[in-house]
N, C-alpha and C positions, 0 to 999 in steps of 0.2 A: 535802760530797761527794755528798749526795743531790741537791742542785741540779745539780751537774755530771753526775751519772748520768742525770737526767731530760733535761738538755739533749742529751746524747749520743743517748739512745734515741729521744726524741720528735723530735729534729732529723733523725735517720736515717729515721724513719718518714715525716716530712713530705717529705723529699727523694725518697722512694720512691713518692709518690702517683702514680697512673697517668695523670693528666690530660694532662701534656705529652707523654708517650710515645705515648699514644693519638692525640693530634693529629698527632704527627710521622709515624706510620705512615699515618694516613688521608690526610694531605696528598700522599702518594705514590701513592695509589690512584685509578683512574679507573673509576667505576661508572656506566655508562649504564643507563637504565631506573629503575624504582621501587626504593626502598630500604626494606626491612623490618628493623627493629632488634630484636634479642633480647639482653638483658643479664641474666645470671644469676650469683649469687654475692654475697659480702659487699661487694665493691667495685662492684657492678652500677650503682648510681645515679651514682657519680662517673664511671665509664667512659662511661655513656650521656650524661651531661651534656656531657662533652668532645666526643663525637660530634655531638651536636645543635648545638654551636657552629659546626661546620664543614659539616654535611650537611643537606640537606632530606629528612627522613625521612617517608616516606609513612604509615607506621604502626609502632608498636613496643610492646614489653612489657618491663618491668623486673621482675625477681623477686629479692628480697633477703631477708635475715634481718630479723626483727622489730626495728624501731627504726633500721634502716640506710638507709631512704629519707628524704631530707631536703628534699623539695620536690616540684615538679611540672615536667614537661617537655612541650613541644609535640608533639601527636599520639602521646604515650606514655601507656600505662596502667601504673601502678606497683602491684605486689603485694608482700606480705610473708608469710613462712612460717617454719616451725620449722627450727631447726638446733641441735645436730647430729643430731637425730632427725626424719625426715620426718614431716609432718603433712598433714591433709586440705587445708589451704590451699595447700600446695606442689603437691599433685596437681591441684587445680582450676586453679591458675595455669598449670601445665605443659600441661594440656589446652587452655587458651586459646592458648598458644603454638603447640601442634601444629595447632590449628584455623586460626590465622593463616598458617601456613607450609605447609599441606598441598596447596593448590591454586594454587601460584605458577607463573608462566610462565618460559620459558627466558631471557627478557631481564630478569627480576627479580633482585634482589640481596638476600641475607640477610646482615646484618652481625651476627655473633655475638660478643658480648663476654663473656668467661668469666673468673671469678675464684674463689678458694678459697671453699669452702662450698657450691658448686653441686651436689656429689654428693648432699647431703641435700635441698637446696631444689628442684632440677630433677628431677622424678621422675614417671613413669607406670609403676608396677610391674606385673610379670607375675604377682605373687602378692598376696594380700590385704594391705592396709595394716598391720593389726595384726601379721601374721606378719613383715612387713618391719621394723617397729619393734622387735619382739622380737629379730630377728636382729642388727640394728644395735646394740642394747643389749648383746647377747652379745659382739659383736666389740670394742666399746669397753671393756667390763669385762675382757676377756681380753688386752687390750693389743696387738691386731694393729696393725701399722704401716699408713700410709695406702695404700701400694701393695697390701698384702694385702686390706685392706677393699674397695678399689675393684675389685680383681680379682673379688671375689664380687658386688659391686653391679652391675657391668656386665652380668653374665649374667642378671640378674633384672629388667631394665629395657627399656622400649620406646624410650628416648631416649639411653641411655649406649652407650659402645663404638662410636661412629660411627653409631648408628641415627638420631640426629636429622639428621645430614647426609643420610642416605638419605631421610628424610621430606620434606626441603626440595627434593629434585630435582623438576624439572630446573633450578631456580634456581641461581645461582652463590653459593656460601657463602664469606664472608670471615671468618676467625676471628682475633680479637685476644685473646691469653691472658695474664693476669697470674698468674704461677706461684707456687703455694704448696707445690710438691713439690720435694724435694731432687733435684738433677740435671735438673730441668725435663723430666721424663718426660711427654710430651704426653698419652698415653692414660690417665694417672693423675690429671692436673689436672682436677678436676670430673668424673672418670670418663670423660673424652674423648668428649663427645657428637658432635664433628665431626671427629675424627681417627681414624687407623687403630688398632685395638685390637691391641697387641703381646703381650697376655697370652693364655693358652690355657685351654680348659675343663679340661685336665689339671692345670694349675697351680691352678685354683679348687678342684678336688676334693682336691688335696693339702693345701691350706690348711684346708679343712673337716676333714680327717682330723687334721692337725697340732694344731689347737686344740680338737678335739672339739666343733665347732659342731653344734647341734641344728637340723635342717631337716625340713620336711614332705616326704613322698614326692613331692608335686607340685614343690616347689622343687628338690629333688635331681634330678628328671627333667629339668626345664627347663635346669639347668646342664649336665647330662650330654649333652643333645641340642643345646646351643647352638652356633651357628656364627658366625665373624667376618665383619663387613661390610667390603667393600673401599672405601677412601676415598682421594680425591685430595687431598693435603695442600699443593698449590702455593700456596694462599692463606691460609696459617697464619703468624701472627707472634707472638712473645713480646714483651710490652711492659713486663716488670718481673719481678724474681725476688729471692730471698733473698741472692744474691751482691751485688747492688747495695746492699741494706740493710747488709751487713757493711762494704762499702767506705765508705759514707757515715758509719757510726758511727766507723770508724777515723779518718777525716778530721776529724770534729768533736772527737774526743778529743785529737788532736794540736793543734788550734787552742786548746784549753783548757789546754794545757801538759803533757799526759800523753804518755808513750811508748806508742802503741797496739801491742798484740800480738794478732793474729788467731789464736786457737786453732783455730777451725774455722768455715767458712761452710756446713757441711752436717752438723751434729751430729745424730745419730739414735740414741737409746738411751733406756733407762729414765731418768725425770726425776731420780731420786735418784742414779743413777750419774753423770749429767751434772753434778750438783751436787758430787759427790765429786771428779770430774775437775777442776772449776773450783777447788775448794779446794786440791787438790794443787798447782796452778799458782800459787795465792796464796802458798803456803808457799815455793815456789821463788823468787818475785820479791819477797818481803816487804820486803827491805832494799835494793832497787835503785832507789829514788826514786819519782817519780810514774808509776805504771803503770796502763794500762787494758787488762784482759784481756777479749777480746770473743769471743763465740760466737753464731752464728745457726744456725737449723735447727728441728727439731721433735722433741721428746721424747714418750714415752708413759708412762702410769701404769697399772699393774695394780691396779685398784680392789678392795680387800678389805674396807674399812670402810664405814660408812654416813654419812660426813660430806659436806661440800660443799667444792669446790675446783677447781683446774685444774692443768695440768702445770707452769706457771710458778710458781704459789704453792707447789706441792709441792716443786719444786726448791729454792726458797729456804728453806722450812721444814726441809728435810733437812740444812741446813748451819748452822742457828741455834746448836746446841750446839758445833759446831766453832769458830764465830766468837767464842765467849764470851770476853770480856775483851780482845779485839783492838781497839785504839783507832784504827787507821789503815786499816781495810778496810770496804768496803760492797759487798754483792751486790744486784743488781736484775735481775729477769727479767720480761718481759711479752710479750704477744701483739701483733703488729703491727696486727691488726684492731681492737684495743681490747677484746677479750673473751678470757677465759681459762676454759675449761670452761663449765659452766652457771651462771655468776656474772655480776655486774655489774662485776667488776674486770678490768683488763687483766693484772694481775700483782701482785707484792709486792716489798718490799725488807727487808734485815736488815743489822745491823752488830754491833759488839762488845757493845752494850748490849741487844740484842733479847732475849737469854735472860733477863737480869735483869728486863726489863719483863714478860716472861711470868710469872716468879715472883711479881712484885708483883701481878699480876692473878689469880694462882692457876691458871695454865694449865700443864698438864703437856705439855711439848713432844713427848715420845716417844708419849704416848697419842694426841695429836692427829694425829701422823704415821701411827700405826697405823690410825686411823679415817679417814684421808684427809680430814681436816677442816681443811685449811690456811686456808680462807677465814675461818672463825670465829676461828681463832687470831690471824690478822693483823688482822682487823676489831677485835678487842678492844684492840689497841694502836695503832690508826690507822696501820697500815703497809701497807695495800692501795694500789695505784696504780689510779686510775679515770680513764680518758681519754674514755669514750664511743666510739661508732663512729668510726674514723679515715678511712674511705674507701679503704683498701687492705687487702691480706691477703697478706703475703709471709713467713709463718712467724713464729718468735719470735726475740727478741734477749735475750741473757743477758750481763751484764757484771759484772766485779768491778773496783772502783777501789781502788788502793793508794796511800797517801801516805807513802812510806817516808823 
């Protein structure tokens, strides 16, 4: 069952790689004049590589997460930086991108390749870096969803919320976007550097109040006085999303002899609640033959402990005790980009023997969950899934296999 689960998840991820879709969109474009390439996000290198196979790029910059650039490209400089917390390398790389795109001519073209993770990587902040890092830590620990986080981020940046589009003028900007946001909301993917910001400063202020976020007087004033940039979105294309991931997973499950049941392609809730929902569906279908329950989307974790983990590992850990003794069920959850939280794992799996294996290792499942220490729990029994960077980023995939 573990082998089948991995075939379904990794096969779906492979089918969601952006290379072919990027080429397909670019083959339809006619760009006269020089082409300047900017690729930011966890899939930046793969998207840039696809573009370079079709286009003669005058000059370009790739900015991705540490460990996600896998080679070199002609006329392209590759940078790596911190995620999910912005660091100095990200700011320096962003400054180089701004420098490259600030003095372009009307007949120049900017090919902007955007993927998930760009909100942290691509940044020139309007407040000190340390303050921005502290604010992002607050938002992650308090469990803000990605739309809420990016509504704040856009107001405190020189490149988000359409501002990078403005910096590139009068050149023409073509944006190819790999969506990691449920519903493919353009202004939230990577905080929308080249699209119209559809959030408002009033919404940002309401989010600050809702979660009790602590901001300096300067940051609060910047948000309060911020105005939206007007952007022409005629050259924006989505080249992949979480819906495709769910469809591919369902198809592979069927090929392996399972009846696929897509529970949701836009799950968005607390990780433990998503795990509870998945287990409820397991109980409903437990005696109905070979079933593959599939969810895709993005959960959140309200961090209260001091452990190490990610939302996928937390989801699985929350169901270990429920699965105790069940011989015909396996749960697996992982991030499509190959990383889950600040760990080297993409996710984890559990079955009916996992609880027993924890006991054998002296691991208290409830205590590890309270400490948000899913990583060390699963590491102790060799139940982490490690894929390395995958070259894409279209949210998470969660599946339960039942062999009834």
